[in-house]
N, C-alpha and C positions, 0 to 999 in steps of 0.2 A: 566509593570504590573506583579505582582507575585500572582499566585493563591495559596490558602491554600491547594489545593489538588494535588496529583500526576495525571498527564495526560499522555496519549500517543497520541500525534498529529503527530509528525515526529520522526521517530526512531533516527535520528541524534541529537535530543534534549537530548538524554541520552548517557552516555559514553559507549564504547565498552565493558567494564567490566560488565555493567548492562545487555547488550544483552547476553553476555556469561553466566551470571547467569541464565537468563531466559532459555537459551538453555539447560543448565545443568539440570534445574528443569524439563523442558519438557521431557528430556530423561529419567529422574528418574520416572516421571509419566507414560510414555510409558511402561517402564519395570515393573511397579507395580501399575497400576491404582487403585486397591482396597485400597491401603494404603491412598489414598487421598479422598476417598468417604466420604462425610459428612463434608469436610473441610469448606464448605460455607453454612452450615445449618443455616437457618434463614436470609440469605442475599438475596437481590433482585437485579436482573439485568434489566435495562430498555433498550430496543432496538428500536431505531428510524431509520427505513429504508425508506428513501425517494425515493429510486429507487430499482428495482428488484435485488434480490440476492438469490442464493440457498446455495452454500457452505459456504460463509462467515456468513450469518445469522444462518443457521442451525448448523454450527460447534460451533458458540458462544453459541447458546442455549443449544446444547448437552453438551458443556463444563461445563456450569453452572449447568445443571441438574445432570451431573455425579459427580460434586463437592458437591451436596446436596442442592443447592440453587434453587430459582424460577425465573421465567422470566415474565416481562410484556412488553408492547410496541405495535408498529404497523409495518406492512410491506407494507402498502399502505397509503400514506398521504391523499388520498381521503376519507378514513374512519376515519380521525382524524380532529381536529379543524384547521389543516393546510388548509383544503378545504374551511374553512370559512374566510381565510385570516390571521390567526394567524402567527406572525412572529417567527423567529428561537429562539430569546431570550426567549419569553414567553413559547414556547413549552418546551425548554430545562430546564427552570427554574422550571416549574411545575413537569416534569418527574423526574428531579434530586432531587426533594423534596420527591418523593415517593421511589426512588431506592438508592442502595448503590453504584452502578457503572452504567454508561450509555455508550452504544455502538451505534455509529451513522454512517450511510452511507448516503451520500448526493451528488447530481449531480453537485454541485457548488464548485469550488476551494476555499479552505480556510474556509469552513463551520465548520469543526470540531474545529479549533482554535476559531472561533467566538462563538461557543457554549460553549466552556470551559471558556470563559471570565466571564460568570455569573452563571455557573453551581454550584450546591451545593454538588457535589460529583465528583469523577474522571470520565473523559471522554476518551473513546478510539475511535480513528479514524479508522472506517472500510471502508474507501475510500471516498475521497472528489473530485468528478469529475475526471478529467484527471491529478490530481496533485499528491497525495500520497496514499499509501495503506500499512501502516507499519506492519499490522498483517499478510498480505500476505508475506511480506519480512521476517518476523520471521518464517513463515511456510517454505519459501524457504531455509533459513539458517539452520533450523533444518533438512530439507531433505538432504542438502549438508553435514552437520555434520555426519548424520547417514549413508548416502550412499557413499559419497566420502571420509569420514573420515578426512576431512580438510576443512578449509575455506580460505586458502591462496595458492598461486602458481597455480591458475586455469586459464585456457583460457575459457572464457564464451561467447558464442554466443547469441546475443539478436536479435530476428527475428520478423518482422511484423510491427505493428503500434508503432513505438518508439516515435512518437510525442505526441500522446494522451494517451499512455499506462502508467497509474500510477504505475502499478506493476514493469515495468522495470525502471522507474525513482527511485522508492524506493530501488530496488535491486542494481542499480549502485551506489547510494549514500552509501549503506551499505557495499557492497563488496569492494569498493575502500578504506575502513578503514582497511582492512586486507591486509597484504603485498603481493606484487608480483602477483597481479591479473591483467589479460589482458582481455579487452573487444573487441569483434568483433561485430560491430553494423550493422545489415543486414536489409536494408530497401530501399524503393524508396526515391528519393530526397525529395518528398513532405512529407514523414513521418519520416524524420530523427530525431534523438535525439535532444531535445532542447539544446541550447548552455549552459544554466546555469548548466545542468547536466554534460556536458562534462568538464565544468570549475571545477566542484567539483571533478571529477575523477583526473584531472591534479593536482589540489591543494593538493590532498592526495598522490601524487606520483604514481598513477595508470597510465596505458597506454591504448590506444584504437586505433582502426582503423575502417573505415567505408567502406562498400561494398554494392553493389546491388545484389550480387550473393550468394545464399545459397549454391550452389554446390561447389563454390571455397572455402568457409569458413568452411564447415562441417568437412573436414579431420583434421583440426587443433584443434578441440574443445574437451574440457573435459566435458562441459555442453552446451547443446542447450536449450535455453529458448524461446519457441514458444509463440506468442501472437496472439490474434484475431484482425482482422481489425474491429474496433468497430463502427458499424452503428450509434449508438447514439451519437457519438462525431462529426459527419460530419454535415455540414450545409445543404447538399442537398443529395438526393438519387443518383444523377449523380456522385457526388464526391466519394461517397461510392462505387458504382459499378465499377468505374474506378480503384479502388485499391484492391477490396476484394479478388480476386483470384491470386494475385501476387506471394505469397509464400505458397506452399502446401508441407508438409513433406510427402514423400512416402517411401515405403519399398525399392525402387530403390535408393533413395538418402541416406537411412540409411546404405546401403552397402558401402558408401564412408566414413563412420564414424569409429572412433576408437572402438575396441571391448568393452572398458569400458566407453565410453561416455554415459551420461544419458540425457534423454529428459524430460524437465519440461514444464508445461503449467499452468497458474493460473486458467484456465477453466472459463466459458464454451468455448468449441470450436464450430466452425461452420463447416468449411470444410478445415481448414488449417493443420490438421493432418488427413491423411486417416485412416479409421477404422482398416485395417490390421496391422498398425504400433502398435496397442495396444498389439499384441501378441509378440512383440519384448521385451526381458527381460530388455532392456535399457529404455523402456518407463516407466516413474516413476510418471506420472501425477495423476493417481488415488491413488497411495500410498501417494503421496505429499499431496493430499487433506485430507487424514487421519492424517498425521503429523500435519495438521493445527489444528485439534481438541485438540491435546495434548499441543501444544505451547499456545493455547488460554486458556486452563486450567491453565497453568503456569502463564500466564499474569494476568488472573483474580485474582488468589491467591496473586500474587505480588502487584497488585494495591490495593486490599482490606487490605493488611497488612502494606503497606507503609505509612509513615507519612511525606514523602517528599513534598516540595512545588515545584511549577513549574513556571518558568519565561515564560510568554506568549508573552508579548510585551516589547521589550527592546529599541525600536527606538523612533522616534518623529513624531508628526503630523506637517506637513509643510503646511503653509497657501496657499490655492489655488492649492494644489497638490492632485490629485486623481490617483488611479491605472488605467493604460491604458488598462488593460486586461478586456474585456467585460464579461468574465466568472468568475471574482473575486467576492467573497461574499459581498464585500463592496458596490457593485452596487445593489445587491438584498436586502441588509439590510442596508439602508442609515444611520441608527443611530450609526453604528459602528465607532469607532475612526480610521481614515485612517492613520495608523502608518507605518513608513518606517525606515528600517535600512540603514546604510551607511551614508557617508559624501561627501561633495564636489559636483561634478556634477552627481554622480551615486547613485541612491537610489534603494532600493529593498523593494517591498511590503511584509510586514510581514505575510500576509495571504496566498498569492498565489506564492510568489517568483518572481513575474514579475519585470524586471528591468525598471527603469525610468531614462533617460538621461536628465538632466536639461540643458537648454540653458544659 
């Protein structure tokens, strides 16, 4: 299925040249924001935030306001018709009729693609469960471009909840598209990076190693990407508390790192980075959040000016086959076509990327 609108569901749906264009525009806006004030005068952005957010929601809102546009939407589904049982299609269809661009965060994997199938304007994925978070990745890329002056030849440490962490999934997929990047994946066995992400890294010629020791990895790193152990992604409190304090970045551990290593974090943090680390000049996470506003300004401008079409579903519906991932949007919204890419005995859900092995 091809949509008449440009969408950003997965950053890898677009060529690297498109990413680089966004990054260049983001850097230009950062250097001279006044030049872009009023660029979106008369335009409306609809924000559909089905789960809590501070930085992503506010940076999108601020980005649109700085561009001269206006914002409508909700940040709590309990205050919308969702609380009455309205499905995702109907909510998206209505709001996309009011707005020129829709930004959506949702706790269920594949929800942004599902929304884009019937939307009447561009849809931007602001996070779909533990799946993807492409605008955070654009934020990370702009931070690296400005602070490290390159996007290739980096050793990147990813630490914490790599299984549920949509930010590290998106970052791995993106940075593997630039040459000579090496990933050190630091997590417990229970929270290791999903196999499909590691497959993508290998397919692009990237390399990776896995370890459970932050202390062993940190001296090798150009970038340390810390993540929160996400309570909301665990099935029980017991599972969460068994993992939550496994990795904590301290000033003592920072002494093991290179003088020019930088620390990134998508935020919010809980206790995985001690507050005294904030005073280390290598701690970039607050600056990183500000870069997010500039890249989202660039993205909004690009989406509103683009006439490109987007291929959303390229696979097939297989009789009797459904996605085995209980967190996939196809279970919450049963009217959706259950489309799978791939052939033979291996299929891939086009919403959540879950693999299905046919017997």
